[in-house]
C-alpha positions in Angstrom: -25.5 -30.3 -17.6 -22.0 -31.1 -18.8 -22.1 -28.3 -21.3 -23.0 -25.8 -18.6 -20.1 -27.1 -16.4 -17.7 -26.8 -19.2 -18.9 -23.3 -20.0 -18.5 -22.3 -16.5 -15.0 -23.7 -16.2 -14.0 -21.9 -19.5 -15.3 -18.7 -18.3 -13.6 -19.1 -14.9 -10.3 -19.9 -16.7 -10.7 -16.7 -19.0 -11.5 -14.5 -16.0 -8.6 -15.8 -13.8 -6.2 -15.5 -16.7 -7.2 -11.8 -17.3 -6.9 -11.2 -13.5 -3.4 -12.8 -13.4 -2.3 -10.7 -16.4 -3.3 -7.5 -14.6 -1.0 -8.1 -11.5 2.1 -6.1 -11.7 5.5 -7.3 -10.6 6.5 -6.0 -7.1 9.4 -3.9 -8.4 7.0 -2.2 -10.9 4.5 -1.5 -8.1 7.2 0.1 -6.0 8.7 2.2 -8.8 5.2 3.3 -9.9 4.1 4.2 -6.4 7.5 6.1 -5.7 7.1 8.1 -8.9 3.5 9.0 -8.1 4.4 10.0 -4.7 7.3 12.1 -5.8 5.2 13.8 -8.5 2.4 14.6 -6.0 5.1 16.1 -3.6 6.5 18.3 -6.3 3.0 19.3 -7.5 2.0 20.2 -4.0 5.3 21.7 -2.8 3.9 25.1 -1.8 0.8 23.7 -0.1 2.9 21.2 1.9 5.3 23.9 2.9 2.5 25.7 4.5 0.7 22.5 6.0 3.0 19.6 6.2 0.1 17.4 7.7 -1.2 17.0 4.2 1.6 14.5 3.6 -0.5 11.9 5.5 -3.3 12.5 3.0 -1.0 11.8 0.1 0.4 8.8 1.8 -3.1 7.4 2.4 -4.1 8.1 -1.3 -0.9 6.8 -3.0 1.3 4.6 -0.9 -1.2 2.8 1.5 -3.4 1.2 -1.1 -0.4 -0.5 -2.9 1.2 -2.2 0.2 -0.1 -4.7 2.8 1.5 -3.3 5.9 -0.3 -5.8 8.1 1.4 -8.7 6.3 4.7 -7.0 6.3 4.2 -6.4 10.0 3.6 -10.1 10.5 6.8 -10.9 8.7 8.8 -8.5 10.7 7.4 -9.4 14.1 7.4 -13.2 13.4 6.2 -15.0 16.5 5.8 -11.9 18.5 2.8 -11.1 16.2 0.9 -14.1 17.6 1.5 -12.8 21.2 0.2 -9.3 20.5 -3.2 -8.5 21.9 -5.4 -5.4 21.3 -4.8 -4.4 24.9 -1.0 -4.2 24.3 -1.2 -1.0 22.2 -2.0 0.0 18.7 -1.1 -2.5 16.0 2.5 -2.3 14.9 1.7 -1.9 11.2 -0.3 1.3 11.8 2.9 3.1 12.8 4.9 2.2 9.7 3.6 5.0 7.3 3.9 7.7 10.0 7.7 7.8 10.2 7.9 8.0 6.4 5.3 10.7 6.5 7.5 12.6 9.3 10.6 12.3 7.1 8.8 13.6 4.0 7.3 16.5 6.0 10.8 17.5 7.2 12.1 17.3 3.7 9.1 19.2 2.2 9.6 22.0 4.7 13.4 22.6 3.7 
């Protein structure tokens, strides 16, 4: 029994060490995501000029998986986050990517 527990703990330590090593520093995540987004904008310039709503698709694919907008919204709103209710309107964090998308759409159209 002790041998099984020791093996289990060793396996857990190996797996958690591998997962910890796979986590990128925040600055690297932002730089990589920015580079991927700019590359996608350049590659799809002609299509985006015709239909700028495709920017939302790129943001959903590239940006949103890398950032926790709900957690950032909680930090921004502080105590007001606790007072928010579903009936008070759409969650604050759902609006964050859209102004960025609108800005990118405008830039892509120029």
